[in-house]
C-alpha positions in Angstrom: 27.8 -72.6 52.3 24.9 -73.9 50.4 25.2 -77.5 49.4 25.5 -78.4 45.7 22.5 -80.2 44.4 23.5 -83.7 43.4 20.9 -86.3 42.6 21.1 -89.9 41.4 19.0 -92.3 39.5 20.0 -95.8 40.5 18.2 -98.6 38.6 19.0 -102.3 38.7 19.9 -104.0 35.4 17.3 -106.8 36.1 15.1 -106.1 33.0 13.7 -103.2 31.0 13.2 -99.8 32.6 9.6 -99.4 33.7 7.8 -96.2 32.8 7.5 -95.5 36.6 11.3 -95.6 36.8 11.5 -93.3 33.9 9.3 -90.8 35.8 11.6 -91.0 38.8 14.6 -90.3 36.6 12.8 -87.4 35.0 11.9 -85.8 38.3 15.5 -86.2 39.5 16.7 -84.6 36.2 14.2 -81.7 36.4 15.2 -81.0 40.0 18.9 -81.1 39.4 18.7 -78.8 36.3 16.5 -76.3 38.0 19.1 -75.9 40.8 22.1 -76.0 38.6 23.1 -79.4 40.0 24.4 -82.8 38.7 22.5 -85.9 37.6 24.2 -89.2 38.4 23.4 -92.5 36.8 24.5 -95.4 39.1 23.9 -99.0 38.2 22.9 -101.0 41.2 23.9 -104.5 40.1 24.5 -106.1 43.5 21.7 -108.7 43.0 23.8 -111.0 40.8 21.1 -113.6 40.6 18.7 -111.3 38.8 21.1 -109.7 36.4 19.8 -109.6 32.8 22.2 -109.1 29.8 21.4 -106.0 27.8 19.5 -104.3 30.6 22.2 -101.7 31.4 22.5 -100.7 27.7 18.7 -100.4 27.6 18.6 -98.0 30.5 21.2 -95.8 29.0 19.5 -95.8 25.6 16.1 -95.0 27.1 17.4 -92.0 29.0 19.3 -90.7 26.0 16.2 -91.0 23.8 14.1 -89.0 26.3 16.7 -86.3 26.6 17.5 -87.0 30.2 21.2 -86.1 30.2 23.6 -87.8 32.6 26.5 -85.8 34.1 28.2 -88.7 35.9 27.9 -92.4 35.3 29.3 -95.6 34.0 29.6 -94.2 30.4 30.3 -90.6 31.4 32.8 -91.1 34.1 33.2 -88.7 37.0 35.2 -87.9 40.1 33.3 -90.4 42.4 33.4 -93.6 40.4 33.2 -96.4 39.8 29.5 -95.9 39.1 28.6 -99.6 38.9 28.2 -101.2 42.3 29.7 -104.6 41.3 33.0 -102.6 40.8 32.9 -101.1 44.3 33.3 -104.3 46.4 36.4 -103.1 48.2 34.6 -99.9 49.2 31.7 -101.9 50.7 34.0 -104.3 52.6 35.7 -101.3 54.2 32.5 -99.9 55.3 31.1 -103.2 56.6 34.3 -103.5 58.7 33.7 -99.9 60.0 30.2 -101.0 61.3 31.5 -104.2 62.8 34.4 -102.5 64.6 32.1 -99.9 66.0 29.7 -102.6 67.3 26.9 -101.3 65.0 26.7 -104.6 63.1 27.4 -108.2 63.7 28.1 -111.5 61.8 25.3 -114.1 61.6 25.8 -117.7 60.5 22.2 -118.8 60.7 21.4 -121.1 57.7 18.2 -120.7 55.6 16.9 -123.9 57.2 17.5 -122.6 60.7 15.7 -119.3 59.9 12.8 -121.2 58.3 12.5 -123.3 61.5 12.3 -120.1 63.6 9.6 -118.7 61.3 7.7 -121.9 61.6 8.0 -122.0 65.4 7.2 -118.3 66.0 4.5 -116.5 64.2 5.7 -113.2 62.7 9.3 -114.0 63.7 11.7 -111.2 63.3 15.5 -111.2 63.7 15.9 -108.2 66.1 16.9 -107.3 69.6 14.3 -109.7 71.1 15.6 -112.7 69.2 19.3 -112.1 68.2 20.7 -113.4 71.4 19.1 -116.8 70.7 20.6 -117.1 67.2 24.0 -118.2 65.9 25.9 -115.0 65.5 29.0 -113.1 66.7 27.0 -111.7 69.6 26.4 -115.2 71.0 29.5 -117.1 69.8 33.0 -116.7 71.1 35.4 -114.6 68.9 37.6 -117.6 68.2 34.6 -119.6 67.0 33.5 -116.8 64.7 37.0 -116.7 63.2 37.1 -120.5 62.8 33.8 -120.5 61.0 34.9 -117.7 58.6 38.3 -119.4 58.0 36.5 -122.6 57.2 34.5 -120.9 54.5 31.1 -121.0 56.2 28.7 -118.6 54.6 27.5 -115.7 56.7 25.7 -112.4 56.5 26.4 -109.1 58.3 23.3 -107.7 60.1 22.7 -104.1 61.2 22.3 -103.9 65.0 19.1 -101.9 65.7 18.5 -100.9 69.3 14.8 -100.7 70.4 13.2 -97.9 72.2 14.0 -95.1 69.8 11.8 -92.8 67.7 13.3 -92.6 64.3 12.3 -89.4 62.4 12.3 -89.4 58.6 11.9 -86.0 57.0 10.4 -86.1 53.5 10.2 -83.0 51.4 6.8 -84.1 50.1 5.3 -85.9 53.1 6.8 -84.0 56.0 8.2 -85.8 59.0 7.3 -89.4 59.6 8.3 -90.9 63.0 8.8 -94.7 63.3 9.5 -96.8 66.5 12.8 -98.6 66.1 11.1 -101.6 67.9 9.3 -102.6 64.7 12.5 -102.7 62.6 14.5 -105.9 62.1 18.2 -106.3 62.0 18.5 -106.0 58.2 21.1 -107.9 56.3 23.8 -105.5 54.9 26.3 -107.9 53.4 26.4 -111.5 52.1 29.6 -113.5 52.0 28.1 -115.9 49.4 28.6 -113.3 46.6 30.8 -110.8 48.4 28.3 -108.1 47.8 26.3 -105.7 49.9 22.5 -105.5 50.0 20.8 -102.4 48.6 20.5 -100.9 52.1 24.2 -100.7 52.7 25.3 -100.0 49.2 23.0 -97.1 48.5 23.9 -95.4 51.8 27.7 -95.7 51.2 27.4 -94.7 47.6 25.1 -91.7 48.2 27.5 -90.4 50.9 30.7 -90.9 48.9 29.1 -89.5 45.7 27.9 -86.5 47.8 24.3 -86.9 46.9 22.2 -84.1 48.3 18.7 -85.3 47.5 17.4 -88.9 47.2 14.3 -88.8 45.0 12.9 -92.2 44.7 9.6 -94.2 44.6 7.4 -94.5 47.7 8.0 -98.2 47.8 11.3 -97.3 49.6 9.5 -95.2 52.3 9.4 -98.2 54.7 13.2 -98.6 54.4 13.8 -94.9 55.1 14.1 -95.3 58.9 16.8 -98.0 58.5 18.7 -95.6 56.1 18.5 -92.8 58.7 19.9 -95.1 61.3 22.7 -96.2 59.0 23.7 -92.6 58.3 23.9 -92.1 62.1 25.9 -95.3 62.6 28.5 -94.1 60.1 28.6 -90.7 61.7 27.2 -89.0 58.6 23.9 -87.7 59.9 25.0 -84.0 59.3 25.6 -84.7 55.6 22.7 -87.1 55.0 20.6 -86.3 51.9 17.1 -84.9 51.9 14.5 -87.6 51.1 11.7 -87.4 48.6 9.4 -90.4 48.1 7.3 -90.1 44.9 3.8 -91.4 44.7 3.2 -94.6 42.7 2.0 -94.7 39.1 -1.4 -96.5 39.3 -3.4 -98.6 36.9 -5.7 -96.5 34.7 -8.6 -97.3 37.0 -6.6 -96.3 40.1 -6.8 -99.8 41.6 -3.2 -100.8 42.3 0.3 -100.3 40.9 0.7 -100.0 37.2 2.1 -103.3 35.7 3.1 -104.6 32.3 -0.1 -106.7 32.3 -2.2 -103.5 32.3 -0.4 -102.4 29.2 -0.9 -105.7 27.5 -4.5 -105.8 28.4 -5.4 -102.2 27.4 -2.9 -101.8 24.6 -0.3 -99.3 25.7 3.4 -99.6 26.4 4.8 -99.6 29.9 8.5 -99.4 28.7 10.2 -96.5 27.0 11.8 -98.7 24.3 10.9 -102.0 22.8 12.3 -104.8 25.0 13.5 -108.2 23.7 13.7 -110.6 26.7 16.9 -112.6 26.3 15.5 -115.5 28.3 12.0 -116.0 27.0 12.4 -114.3 23.6 9.2 -112.3 24.4 9.0 -108.8 22.9 7.4 -106.0 24.9 6.3 -102.8 23.1 8.0 -99.5 23.7 6.9 -95.9 23.4 9.6 -95.1 20.8 8.6 -98.0 18.5 4.9 -97.3 19.0 5.4 -93.9 17.4 5.6 -91.6 20.4 7.8 -88.5 20.3 10.2 -88.4 23.2 9.2 -84.8 24.1 5.5 -86.0 24.3 6.4 -88.8 26.6 8.4 -86.5 28.9 5.6 -84.0 29.0 3.0 -86.7 29.7 5.1 -88.3 32.5 5.9 -85.0 34.2 2.2 -84.3 34.8 1.7 -87.7 36.4 2.2 -86.7 40.1 3.1 -83.1 39.6 1.5 -79.9 38.3 3.0 -76.5 37.4 0.6 -74.6 39.7 -1.6 -73.4 36.7 -3.5 -74.9 33.8 -0.5 -75.2 31.5 -0.3 -78.7 30.0 2.1 -78.5 27.0 5.6 -77.8 28.2 9.1 -78.3 26.7 11.9 -79.8 28.7 13.2 -76.3 29.3 9.8 -75.1 30.5 9.5 -78.2 32.8 12.9 -77.4 34.3 11.9 -73.8 35.0 8.5 -74.7 36.6 9.3 -77.9 38.4 8.9 -77.8 42.2 8.6 -80.5 44.8 5.9 -78.4 46.5 3.6 -79.3 43.6 4.2 -83.0 43.8 1.3 -85.1 44.9 1.3 -87.4 48.0 -1.2 -89.8 46.4 -0.7 -92.1 43.4 -1.4 -90.9 39.9 -3.7 -92.8 37.5 -1.9 -93.7 34.3 -4.2 -92.0 31.8 -2.7 -93.5 28.7 -5.2 -91.8 26.4 -3.8 -88.5 27.6 -0.4 -89.7 26.4 -1.9 -90.1 22.9 -3.2 -86.6 23.1 0.2 -85.2 24.0 1.7 -87.1 21.0 -1.0 -85.7 18.7 -0.4 -82.2 20.1 3.4 -82.4 19.5 2.9 -83.8 16.0 0.7 -80.9 15.1 3.3 -78.4 16.2 6.0 -80.1 14.2 7.0 -78.5 10.9 5.4 -80.4 8.0 8.9 -81.0 6.4 10.1 -82.7 9.6 7.0 -84.9 9.7 7.4 -85.7 6.1 10.9 -86.9 6.7 9.7 -89.2 9.5 6.9 -90.5 7.2 9.4 -91.7 4.6 10.2 -94.8 6.7 6.4 -95.6 6.8 6.2 -95.2 3.0 9.1 -97.7 2.6 7.4 -100.1 5.0 4.4 -100.1 2.7 6.3 -100.6 -0.5 6.4 -97.0 -1.7 9.8 -95.5 -2.7 10.0 -92.0 -1.3 12.5 -91.0 -4.1 9.6 -91.4 -6.6 8.1 -88.2 -5.1 9.6 -84.8 -4.4 10.1 -83.7 -0.8 7.7 -80.9 -1.5 5.1 -83.4 -2.6 5.4 -85.5 0.5 5.4 -82.5 2.7 2.2 -81.1 1.2 0.5 -84.5 1.5 1.5 -84.8 5.1 0.3 -81.2 5.8 -3.2 -82.0 4.5 -3.8 -84.9 6.8 -1.7 -84.5 9.9 -4.6 -83.1 11.9 -6.2 -86.5 11.9 -3.2 -88.4 13.4 -1.9 -89.4 16.8 1.2 -91.2 15.4 3.4 -90.9 12.4 2.2 -94.4 11.4 -1.3 -93.1 11.2 -0.3 -91.0 8.2 -0.4 -94.1 5.9 -4.1 -94.7 6.4 -4.8 -91.0 6.0 -2.5 -90.2 3.1 -1.9 -93.5 1.2 -4.0 -92.3 -1.8 -1.5 -89.6 -2.5 1.1 -92.2 -3.2 -0.9 -95.1 -4.7 -4.1 -95.2 -6.7 -7.0 -97.1 -5.0 -7.5 -100.7 -6.2 -10.4 -101.3 -3.8 -13.3 -99.1 -3.0 -15.0 -98.8 0.4 -18.2 -101.0 0.1 -20.5 -98.7 2.2 -19.5 -95.7 0.1 -20.0 -97.6 -3.1 -23.5 -98.7 -2.0 -24.4 -95.1 -1.0 -22.7 -93.1 -3.7 -22.4 -95.2 -6.9 -25.6 -95.3 -8.8 -26.3 -96.8 -12.2 -25.9 -93.4 -13.9 -22.6 -92.6 -12.1 -20.2 -94.2 -14.6 -21.4 -92.0 -17.4 -21.3 -88.9 -15.2 -17.7 -89.7 -14.1 -16.7 -90.3 -17.7 -18.1 -86.9 -18.7 -16.3 -85.3 -15.7 -13.0 -86.9 -16.8 -13.5 -85.5 -20.3 -14.3 -82.1 -18.9 -11.2 -82.2 -16.7 -9.0 -83.2 -19.7 -10.1 -80.1 -21.5 -9.2 -77.7 -18.7 -5.9 -75.8 -19.3 -5.5 -74.8 -15.6 -5.6 -77.6 -13.1 -4.8 -75.7 -9.9 -7.3 -76.2 -7.1 -8.4 -72.6 -6.9 -9.0 -72.4 -10.6 -10.6 -75.9 -11.1 -13.0 -75.9 -8.2 -15.5 -73.2 -9.4 -15.4 -74.7 -13.0 -16.3 -78.2 -11.7 -19.0 -76.8 -9.5 -20.5 -74.8 -12.3 -20.3 -77.9 -14.6 -22.3 -79.9 -12.1 -24.9 -77.2 -11.8 -25.2 -76.7 -15.5 -25.9 -80.4 -16.1 -28.5 -80.5 -13.3 -26.6 -83.1 -11.3 -26.8 -83.5 -7.5 -23.7 -81.8 -6.1 -23.2 -84.1 -3.1 -23.7 -87.3 -5.2 -21.2 -86.2 -7.9 -18.6 -84.9 -5.5 -18.7 -88.0 -3.3 -18.5 -90.3 -6.4 -15.6 -88.2 -7.6 -13.8 -88.6 -4.3 -14.6 -92.3 -4.3 -12.8 -92.9 -7.6 -9.7 -90.8 -6.6 -9.3 -91.7 -2.9 -11.1 -95.1 -2.6 -13.4 -93.9 0.1 -15.5 -90.8 0.9 -13.3 -89.0 3.4 -10.0 -87.1 3.3 -8.9 -83.5 2.8 -10.6 -81.0 0.5 -11.1 -82.6 -2.9 -9.5 -79.9 -5.0 -6.4 -79.8 -2.8 -6.0 -83.5 -3.5 -6.4 -83.1 -7.3 -4.1 -80.1 -7.2 -1.3 -82.2 -5.7 -1.7 -85.5 -7.6 -2.2 -83.6 -10.9 -4.3 -83.8 -14.0 -3.1 -87.1 -15.5 -3.4 -89.0 -12.2 -6.8 -87.6 -11.4 -8.2 -88.4 -14.8 -6.6 -91.9 -14.7 -8.2 -92.6 -11.4 -11.6 -91.4 -12.6 -11.5 -93.7 -15.6 -10.2 -96.6 -13.6 -13.1 -96.1 -11.1 -15.6 -96.2 -14.0 -14.2 -99.5 -15.1 -13.9 -101.2 -11.7 -16.7 -99.9 -9.5 -20.0 -101.7 -9.7 -23.3 -100.5 -8.1 -24.3 -102.4 -5.0 -27.9 -103.4 -4.7 
């Protein structure tokens, strides 16, 4: 019978979720949904020293914002819980005992000072088959001494017993089969008595097995650990039900030189976290994609293409389209440059496709932030204003710079435009234009435009000079949508008021 596809995303609550982790979660989700499988969120909080308050909630909120739906997890529940490793201590103790009883692991009492002395005395010291019999562990100490030390409360670790002389094959669905000599592997620590918790190596194997995970899709930084994990599956007798491995390429700095870091984002001005993060220890605030004005669907689309391609030139894809097209066969083996400008392009593209009314609704919060009460304007008015300028924006916040003149009359005028477009005779021309507009019975753009153009021609004025000066008084600068679309929306009274105010305020620049 074909195995049910079950994948897991297993972050540690040690800080904000990095955008590289988000991509890993996304690929897991796409793979699971394509195969009609389940997505598990497991919180790997065995490193009690690095736990950060709020990080777990941050992880859940980030995935929810991006539309990555969890089937089983701490919040969702499920048949294989608990889904938080700190709540699974009894399970791990049981499995540690299984390895000890089978002779696959042993108890080691070596202190940090003793280990440091070994490292100082022996270059490239490794705790393995060549050194374990010279160390202080249950392989070299009598059983009654081991019991005495444990009963006395002496701290210990449990190490995995790796035998040399083996070829360990790791099959990766992206990279093929990689074979590693067991001789180069050390006897990894699986459990620490100090906090009564397992290390990642034991916990993830046990949990993946018990939660019936079929595919482990994770970052390539875990590839060196994969041979150990293969051996652990063997040691437990689970080799036949071990998951398939997929090790995803790294997200690289924009120049391709090294792994993407928060410092790269700080230096180049882009977020590396999905949501804004407030560090509870330092008080530092790190920017997030959500708060920076990115749409979640744009972020998902952007991330999906960092290390994967659909097999054609398609770039813009919804979550449903990504699910249909996703294939591990099209995942890259090499790292993907984090082309953050492409992320802006995706956001621009998704904003352009958004109905003007929806964009207008999002714009209301921006208006409030700039002291404009949206209730002073009709929804139709705001929607029309947004529709005229949205082609110029990458983010909703950009709407203010491009559309502010629809909501507040200019009080300042762009100096370069004044110097170029406001001559000594322009006040009288603009006054005459205001008078002409006041006499027009129909102020719609289609009706008004030919009349204004004819008036300019009849009076022998320079078309460009007059129209640019007209725009300067109404907008405050010489750019923006079609002039008569602007006047059509703001209306007769406001247009004339701005013309007359410009005449009073603007002075020619020599």
